[in-house]
N, C-alpha and C positions, 0 to 999 in steps of 0.2 A: 487554517484551510489548506488544505493541499490537494491540487490535481494532478493525477497521473495518468499518461496516454501510455496506453499498449495498442498492439496491433489489432488485437481480438482477445477474446476470452481466454483460449489456450496459451497466447502470451503472458498474460497476469498470472494465469495458474501456473506455469513453469517459472516465474520469475518470483513468485510468493513462494513457492516450493524452493528455490535456493536459498532464499531468505530464511527462511525457518532451518535451514541444514546448517545456516553459516554461525558458528560458536561464537564470534563476536557480537552477534544480532541476539542470541540466546542471552547474553550476559548483558547486554543493552535492556532487554526486556527485563529480567530479574529485576536490575538496578532500578528501572523506572517503576515497575510496580512496589518496590520498597519503598521509594521515594513517595510515593501516592499522589503524583503531580497531575496523572489524568485523570479526570473527574468523569468523562463519559466521553465516546468515540461513536459516531455514525457513520457507515459505510455506504457508500450509491455508486450504482454503476450505472453511466451515463452513454448515451449516443450522441455524436455529434448533430448539430443542425446542419441541413443539405447545404448551407451557404458557409461552412466552417472550410477552413482550409488549416493546414498545418503548416507551420514557418519551414 
């Protein structure tokens, strides 16, 4: 499980676009798909609870 914190949805979109444009990331995805290690993946966007404070 990984939890990534973004400023907002636009920040997430910018960072994901940059990642998808990175040749090393594209190569990693190809190798990962070829290896077949990922069985399933689920993504969820969450909003922090009112009492949550970033460190």
